[in-house]
Structure formats: structure tokens, C-alpha cells
C-alpha positions as a Markdown table, in Angstrom:
| # | Residue | x | y | z |
|---|---|---|---|---|
| 1 | Unk | -10.2 | 3.6 | 1.5 |
| 2 | Unk | -8.6 | 0.1 | 1.7 |
| 3 | Unk | -6.1 | -0.7 | -1.1 |
| 4 | Unk | -2.6 | -1.8 | -1.8 |
| 5 | Unk | -2.2 | 1.5 | -3.6 |
| 6 | Unk | 0.3 | -0.1 | -6.0 |
| 7 | Unk | -1.0 | 1.8 | -9.0 |
| 8 | Unk | -0.2 | 5.0 | -10.8 |
| 9 | Unk | -0.1 | 8.2 | -8.7 |
| 10 | Unk | -2.6 | 10.1 | -10.8 |
| 11 | Unk | -5.3 | 7.4 | -10.1 |
| 12 | Unk | -4.6 | 7.9 | -6.3 |
| 13 | Unk | -4.9 | 11.7 | -6.6 |
| 14 | Unk | -8.2 | 11.4 | -8.5 |
| 15 | Unk | -9.6 | 9.1 | -5.8 |
| 16 | Unk | -8.5 | 11.2 | -2.9 |
| 17 | Unk | -9.7 | 14.4 | -4.6 |
| 18 | Unk | -13.2 | 12.8 | -4.9 |
| 19 | Unk | -13.1 | 11.8 | -1.2 |
| 20 | Unk | -11.9 | 15.3 | -0.2 |
| 21 | Unk | -15.0 | 16.9 | -1.8 |
| 22 | Unk | -17.3 | 14.8 | 0.5 |
| 23 | Unk | -18.4 | 15.8 | 4.0 |
| 24 | Unk | -16.4 | 12.9 | 5.6 |
| 25 | Unk | -13.0 | 12.1 | 7.1 |
| 26 | Unk | -10.7 | 10.4 | 4.6 |
| 27 | Unk | -8.8 | 7.4 | 6.0 |
| 28 | Unk | -6.4 | 5.4 | 3.9 |
| 29 | Unk | -5.3 | 1.9 | 4.8 |
| 30 | Unk | -2.5 | 0.5 | 2.6 |
| 31 | Unk | -2.8 | -3.3 | 2.8 |
| 32 | Unk | 0.3 | -5.1 | 1.6 |
| 33 | Unk | 1.2 | -8.8 | 1.7 |
| 34 | Unk | 4.3 | -10.2 | 3.3 |
| 35 | Unk | 5.5 | -10.9 | -0.2 |
| 36 | Unk | 5.0 | -7.3 | -1.2 |
| 37 | Unk | 7.2 | -6.2 | 1.8 |
| 38 | Unk | 9.8 | -9.0 | 1.4 |
| 39 | Unk | 10.0 | -10.5 | -2.1 |
| 40 | Unk | 13.1 | -12.6 | -1.2 |
| 41 | Unk | 10.9 | -15.7 | -1.8 |
| 42 | Unk | 11.8 | -15.2 | -5.5 |
| 43 | Unk | 14.9 | -17.2 | -6.4 |
| 44 | Unk | 16.6 | -17.2 | -9.8 |
| 45 | Unk | 15.1 | -15.9 | -13.0 |
| 46 | Unk | 11.4 | -15.5 | -12.8 |
| 47 | Unk | 8.5 | -14.0 | -14.7 |
| 48 | Unk | 6.0 | -11.9 | -12.8 |
| 49 | Unk | 2.5 | -11.1 | -14.1 |
| 50 | Unk | 0.6 | -8.1 | -12.8 |
| 51 | Unk | -2.8 | -9.4 | -11.8 |
| 52 | Unk | -4.5 | -6.2 | -12.5 |
| 53 | Unk | -2.9 | -5.1 | -15.8 |
| 54 | Unk | -1.6 | -8.4 | -17.2 |
| 55 | Unk | 1.8 | -6.8 | -17.7 |
| 56 | Unk | 4.7 | -9.3 | -17.8 |
| 57 | Unk | 8.0 | -8.5 | -16.1 |
| 58 | Unk | 11.1 | -10.8 | -16.3 |
| 59 | Unk | 13.4 | -10.5 | -13.4 |
| 60 | Unk | 16.7 | -11.9 | -12.2 |
| 61 | Unk | 16.8 | -11.3 | -8.5 |
| 62 | Unk | 20.0 | -9.9 | -7.1 |
| 63 | Unk | 21.1 | -7.7 | -4.1 |
| 64 | Unk | 20.8 | -4.7 | -6.3 |
| 65 | Unk | 17.3 | -5.7 | -7.5 |
| 66 | Unk | 16.1 | -6.0 | -3.9 |
| 67 | Unk | 17.6 | -2.6 | -3.0 |
| 68 | Unk | 15.9 | -0.9 | -5.9 |
| 69 | Unk | 12.6 | -2.7 | -5.0 |
| 70 | Unk | 12.8 | -1.7 | -1.3 |
| 71 | Unk | 13.5 | 1.9 | -2.4 |
| 72 | Unk | 10.6 | 2.0 | -4.9 |
| 73 | Unk | 8.2 | 0.5 | -2.3 |
| 74 | Unk | 9.3 | 2.9 | 0.4 |
| 75 | Unk | 8.7 | 5.8 | -2.1 |
| 76 | Unk | 5.3 | 4.5 | -2.9 |
| 77 | Unk | 4.3 | 4.1 | 0.8 |
| 78 | Unk | 5.6 | 7.6 | 1.5 |
| 79 | Unk | 3.7 | 9.0 | -1.5 |
| 80 | Unk | 0.4 | 7.6 | -0.3 |
| 81 | Unk | 1.0 | 9.1 | 3.1 |
| 82 | Unk | 2.0 | 12.5 | 1.6 |
| 83 | Unk | -1.1 | 12.5 | -0.7 |
| 84 | Unk | -3.3 | 11.8 | 2.2 |
| 85 | Unk | -1.7 | 14.4 | 4.4 |
| 86 | Unk | -2.0 | 17.1 | 1.8 |
| 87 | Unk | -5.8 | 16.5 | 2.0 |
| 88 | Unk | -5.9 | 16.4 | 5.8 |
| 89 | Unk | -6.4 | 12.6 | 5.7 |
| 90 | Unk | -4.7 | 10.0 | 7.7 |
| 91 | Unk | -3.1 | 6.9 | 6.4 |
| 92 | Unk | -1.7 | 3.6 | 7.8 |
| 93 | Unk | 0.1 | 0.6 | 6.2 |
| 94 | Unk | -0.6 | -3.0 | 7.4 |
| 95 | Unk | 0.7 | -6.4 | 6.4 |
| 96 | Unk | -2.1 | -8.9 | 5.6 |
| 97 | Unk | -0.5 | -11.9 | 7.5 |
| 98 | Unk | -0.7 | -9.9 | 10.8 |
| 99 | Unk | -4.3 | -10.9 | 10.9 |
| 100 | Unk | -7.6 | -9.0 | 11.3 |
| 101 | Unk | -7.5 | -8.9 | 15.1 |
| 102 | Unk | -4.2 | -7.2 | 15.2 |
| 103 | Unk | -5.3 | -4.8 | 12.5 |
| 104 | Unk | -8.5 | -3.9 | 14.4 |
| 105 | Unk | -6.6 | -3.5 | 17.7 |
| 106 | Unk | -3.6 | -1.5 | 16.4 |
| 107 | Unk | -4.2 | 0.2 | 13.0 |
| 108 | Unk | -7.8 | 1.3 | 13.5 |
| 109 | Unk | -7.1 | 3.3 | 16.7 |
| 110 | Unk | -4.1 | 4.8 | 15.0 |
| 111 | Unk | -6.4 | 6.1 | 12.3 |
| 112 | Unk | -8.7 | 7.5 | 14.9 |
| 113 | Unk | -11.3 | 4.8 | 14.2 |
| 114 | Unk | -12.8 | 2.2 | 16.6 |
| 115 | Unk | -15.3 | -0.6 | 16.5 |
| 116 | Unk | -18.8 | 0.0 | 17.8 |
| 117 | Unk | -20.3 | -2.8 | 19.8 |
């Protein structure tokens, strides 16, 4: 399952429960952008619009804002890993600007997956 997993926890649990009932191995890959991991590109007051929900959020970046963001993202990444682990699934997180080749060489083997030639 490839996703940014930046959505409500109950939706993740429902998806993983559905996968867990199938005769397969569940593998989760959380794909984040560089901007997701380091939003310091935002300067001054700004308006963010959630592309999936249309929700509007007005922010004023500060050191405290970034600390809270980093904590929230770390909790979200950990929650994905914990949700997978509880169902005997493996998970990995990758940054999109690392490129497909690095992902295939590093993350797939870590998940126990490999390319078939």
C-alpha cells in the first residue's frame, strides 16, 4: 500500500484490516515530499489548502509552529508503523525527491521485496 498516510487514523485502520483478511503480506510505504518533512520553505503568514479535503488553514510560521509540526509528523509516521506492526505488516517511509532508483535499491529490500527481472 503506497500512500502519504496523512489522513485520519480510522481510515488507515479500516484499510489495514481489509488487507489483513487477505492471503497476502501487507507492506506499507509512506511516501512523503521533501516539503512534508521540512516545511521551512513557508515564510511569513500563509494559507494552506488541503488538496484532498479542501480545508483551509491559516498559519504564521514560527519556531514553535515547526516544533509542533515536527512532533505531529513524527507521531503520524510512528502510528503508521505501529498500525502495520500490530497486523504483522512491515512499513517504510521514503522521501519522493530521493528518486525511484534509490527507492527500489534501498526501501524495497528493507520491506523484503525485490524486483524480478
